[in-house]
N, C-alpha and C positions, 0 to 999 in steps of 0.2 A: 488674357486668361491662359494659364498654363495647365495642361492636363497631366495629372500625376498617375503614372502607371503602377498598379499594385502587383504586377507580375503574375496576375491570375491566382493570387492566394485566395483560399476560401475559408480560412480559419477566422471566425468572428473575433476572437481575442486579438489576433494580429491586425485585422483590418481596423478595428476601433482604436488600437494603439497607433497605427499609422495615421489615422485621421487626427488624433490629438497631437501627435508629434508634428505633423505638418502645420497645424494651427499655431502651435507655440514656437516653432523653430524656423519655418520657411520665411524667405525674404518678404518683408512687409510691403515692398514696392510693387508686388504682383498679387493678382487674384488667382486662385487655383480651383480646379475641378477634379474631383476624385470619384471614380466608379469602383464598386466592389460587389461581389456575389459571395454570400456566406453559405456554408453547409448548414443543415438543419439546426436552428437555434432560436431561442427566445431572447430578444433584446429588451432589457428592462429600463424604464425611464429613471432618471437620476434620483427622483424623490419617492420612488415606489417601494412598497414592502414586498420583496420578491416572493416569499412563500405564500402570500395571499393572491398573487397574480398568475401562478402556474399550477398546472395539474402535476404535482410533484411526482407521484407514482408513475404516471405515463411518461413524463420527461426522463426519469431514471431508466425505466424499462426500455425506452427507445433511444437512449444515449443522445438526447438532444442537449446541445450546449445552452447554458444560461449565462448571459453576460450583461452587465450593467453598462449603459452608455453615460456620458457626461451631460447630455441634454435632457430637458424635461419631457413631458408627455407620457403616453401610456406604453404598455408592453406590446410588442409586435412579434409576429412569427416570421422568420426568414428561412428560405431554403434555396436550392440552386435554381429555382424558377423565379426568383425575386432579384431585381437589380436595384442596388442602392446608389444614390448620388449625393454628393456633398459639395456645396459652393463655399469656399474659404475666402473671406474678404476682410478688409479693415472694418473695425467696429464703427457703426454709425447708429445713433439712437433712433433715427428715422427708419432704419431697417430692422430693428429688433421687433419681433412679432409681426413683421410685414411679410407674411408668407407669399402674398401676391407677387411681390418683386422677384422672388427667387423661383417660384413655380411657373411664372409666365413663360420663360423660355422653354421649359419642359412641355408645358401645355401646347405651345405653338408647334413644336415638333410632333407631338402626339396627334394633333389635329391634321397636320400634313400627311400623316400616315393613315388617316381615315377614322381616328378615334375621336368621338364627340366628348372631349375632355373639358372640364372647367373646375375652378376652385370653388369649394362649397364649405360652409361652416368656418371654423377657425383655422383649420390646417389640413383639410383633405382635398385631394383631387378625385373627382368622380367622373364616371362615364355612364350616361343613361341612369343617373341617380344611384349608381353602385360605386362603392369606394374602390379605387385602384391604387391609391397612394396616400400615405400619411406622412406628415412632416414635423420636424422639431428644430430647435435652434439652441446654440450655446455661445456665450461671449466671454471674452476676457476684457481687460481694460482697453486693449488696442486691437484685438482681432475677434472675429466671430465666424461661425459657420452655420449654414442652413442646410439641413440634409433631409432626405426622404427615401421612402421605399417606392418601388414600381413593381406591382404584382404583374408579372408577365405570364408565367405558367406555373404558379405556385399550387401545391396540393392544398386546396382550400379546406378539405376535410380535416387536415392536421391542425389548422388554425384553432378550431373549436375544441379539439382533443387536447392540445398542448396548453392552451390558455384557460385558466379557471376564471371565467368572466363573472364578475359580481352581479347579483340580481339588479341592483339599483342602476347599473350601467345599461343593462338590457332594457329595463323598464323605461329609462329615460329616452330610449330610441323607439318607443312604441311597441315594446315587447317583440321585436324582430330578432331572429337568431343572427349570430355573427355571420354564418355562411350566407344568409340571404342578402346581407348588406354589402358584401365584397364581391369583386369579380376580377378576372384576369384580363389584362390588356389584349392578349392573343385572341380573345373572343370577338374583339371589335375591329381587328386589323383587316384591311382589304386584300392583303396578300399574306401567304403563309411564310413564316420565318421562325428560326429558333432564337433563344435569348442572346446568343453571341452576335447574330446578325442584327437583332434589335439594338444591342449595345452600340454597334458600329453606326447604324443609321441615326441613332440618337446623338452620338458624338458628332457625326457629320452635320446634322441639323443644327446643333448648338454652335458650331463654328462656321456655319455657312457664310455669314456676312462679315467674317473677320479676315483681315488681310494676313495676319500672322498666326500660325498654328504651331504650337510647340508641345511635345511630349517630354515629360521629365522622368528619368529613371533614377531612383535613389542610389547613392554611392554605398559601398560596403559598410563604411563607418556609420552612415545614416541608418542602414538596416540594422546594424548592431544596436543602435540606440532604440529603435522601434521594438526589437525583440526584448531588450531590457525592460522597456515600459510594459510590454505584454506580460512578462514574468512577474514583475514587481507589483503590478496593479490589476490588469484585466484577467489574469489567471488565478487571482487570489479569492478565496471564499469570502473573506471579510468584505471585499469590494462588491462582489456579485450578489451576495446574500445578506451579509451584515447581521448584527445581533439585534433582535427586537427587545426593547426594554420592557420591564413589567409596567403595567398601568392599571389604574382603577377607574379611570374615566375615559370614555371614547366618544368623540363628537365628530360627525362627518356630514358633509353637505356638498351637493353638486351645484356649482355656479356656472355662468357662461364661460369662464376661463378654465373650467375643469373641476375635478373633485379635490376637496381638501379634507383630509382625514387626520384628526388630532388624537394622539394618545398621551394622556397625562397621568403621572404618578403624583398624587396629592397626599401629603402627610402633614397632620397637624395644621391644616389650613394653608400650607405653602406648596408651590410646585417644586417637587424634588427632581423630576425628570419630565421632559417633553420631547416627543418625536412627532414630526409633521410629515405625513405621506400624501401622495396625490399625483395626478397626471397634468398638473398645471405647468405653465411656462413662466419662469421667473428669471431675473437677471442675476441677483445676488444669491450666494449660497444659503440655502434654507437653514443650515446649522447656525448661522449668525443670529437669526431670529430665535431659534430654539434656545441658544445660550443666553440671549438677552432676556427672555422670559423666565428662565430657570431661576428659582429662588424668590420669585414674586409671590406675594400673598394672593391666594386664589379668591379674590374679591373684585367685583366689577370696577369699583373706583380705582383700586390699586393697579389693576391691569390696564385700565384706560390711561392712567398716569404713566405707566411703564411704556406704553405705545405712543405717547404724545409726540415724540420727535422721530418716529419710525415711518419711513416711506413704504407702506405695505405693498404698493404696486411693484416695487423693485423685486419683491420676493414671489409674487403670484401673478402679476399682470393686472388688468383692469378690475379691481375689486376695491370697495370702499373700506376704510378703517372700521366704520360702524358695523359693516357686515361681518368682518373678520372677528371683531369683539363679540358680536352676538353668537357667532359659532363657538368662540373660545369659552364663553361663560354663559350665554343665554340672554334673553331679552330683558330690558330694564323695566318692562311693564309688569 
């Protein structure tokens, strides 16, 4: 595994562009590890409705960056007290949504530093039942990455101020506040250190049993390509916020795989527009499913027929077609 040096950049637009560029362009014969620290920002999941996930006024007043990533999952707050990691590997179906495989090395190093860390739920690392890391994945046909946050010394008060948490998410966690469920890794360490020392110790621990360790520095031409991707995608309002279509039907439900929020514009009995939001983890682009259902008669039998040959799990993870159809239209009882 080769470590990619991001040259200590803290621009979230640039770091996400670097991650995607490495995924799509670096040599497929190697696995890569990327670390990056972002200036204050909210990183939005690929399928989320940005304006419904953030405290817009607070974000603007405090000049907090808002950037959409290409992986699924929920919105997270980053600042210079948070270390992000990304494992870039070849695509393997067995590794998709297998967060245990990619978090195990991180957990092993955290435990060696005195942190009682473990994987809990679908994608969280916790210490003493408090969340210290959230994880997400993205895959292409040939490559994938599994990345996550490591709350080291984050300003936890900013998390609840910057993120406009929906009530159903809070209630599903037993009505606990966001701040009470998260913690900083620095609280559990047996020795004092700053985030830069923590980064080095984590890197040393991950490579401890490897014979060869290599750090890769991008060439000037590669950085030019990363900056171009940043400007054309990650700095664009359309990518980070997007336009919410008009709708006259909203149906949402929280499943084990996350929340699915459907917005439908139904006119004269037909779906004229459909937008699917949520913090689920899927493999295929959700727009494919949106386009497939657009134009269908909004009738249970017709929708069932339209979904007949669709592998729903490719878009959302482990959810049955019957459950999705019930959310889309309602029960057949």
